[in-house]
C-alpha positions in Angstrom: 55.4 9.2 50.5 52.9 8.1 53.2 51.6 4.6 53.0 48.3 3.7 54.6 47.9 0.1 55.7 44.6 -1.5 56.6 44.3 -2.9 60.0 43.6 -6.6 59.8 40.6 -7.4 61.8 40.1 -11.1 62.6 37.1 -12.7 60.8 35.4 -13.6 64.1 35.5 -9.9 65.2 34.1 -8.8 61.8 31.1 -11.0 62.2 30.4 -9.7 65.7 30.7 -6.0 64.9 27.3 -5.6 63.2 25.2 -7.2 66.0 27.1 -5.1 68.5 26.4 -1.9 66.6 22.7 -2.7 66.2 22.3 -3.8 69.9 24.0 -0.7 71.3 22.1 1.5 68.9 18.8 0.1 70.2 19.9 0.5 73.8 21.0 4.1 73.2 17.6 4.8 71.6 15.9 3.3 74.6 17.9 5.5 76.9 17.0 8.6 74.9 13.3 7.6 75.2 13.6 7.2 78.9 15.3 10.5 79.3 12.6 12.2 77.3 10.0 10.4 79.5 11.2 12.4 82.5 10.5 15.6 80.8 6.9 14.6 79.9 4.1 15.5 82.2 2.8 12.0 82.9 1.6 10.5 86.1 4.2 8.6 88.1 2.7 5.1 87.7 2.7 5.4 83.9 6.3 6.6 83.9 7.3 3.6 86.0 5.5 1.2 83.7 7.1 2.6 80.6 10.5 2.6 82.4 10.1 -1.1 83.3 9.2 -1.8 79.7 12.4 -0.2 78.4 14.5 -2.0 81.0 13.0 -5.3 80.0 13.5 -4.5 76.3 17.1 -3.6 76.9 17.7 -6.8 78.8 16.2 -8.8 76.0 18.5 -7.1 73.4 21.5 -7.9 75.6 20.5 -11.5 75.9 19.9 -11.9 72.2 23.3 -10.3 71.5 25.0 -12.7 73.8 23.2 -15.7 72.1 24.2 -14.4 68.7 27.9 -14.0 69.8 27.8 -17.6 71.0 26.4 -18.8 67.7 29.0 -16.9 65.8 31.8 -18.5 67.9 30.3 -22.0 67.3 30.4 -21.3 63.6 26.7 -21.1 63.0 26.7 -18.5 60.2 23.2 -18.6 58.9 20.4 -19.1 61.4 17.7 -19.3 58.7 19.5 -22.0 56.9 18.4 -24.5 59.5 14.7 -24.1 58.7 
């Protein structure tokens, strides 16, 4: 008989998985929008402005993810509990 065993994931990694998935999902959706932008017939300056906006948004998402990971490592579970 085959037995299936669950892989034991450390609690710290479990808490980091959700922010990682959400952040990478956002960045992938930004990349899809940028790729679609190149197929649209827009003037070049508008394309560049929109591209810069998506790059800035991606950078903000990465910075927020890094901050959240630091908070999780410090043990700050609930951000809203401070307020």
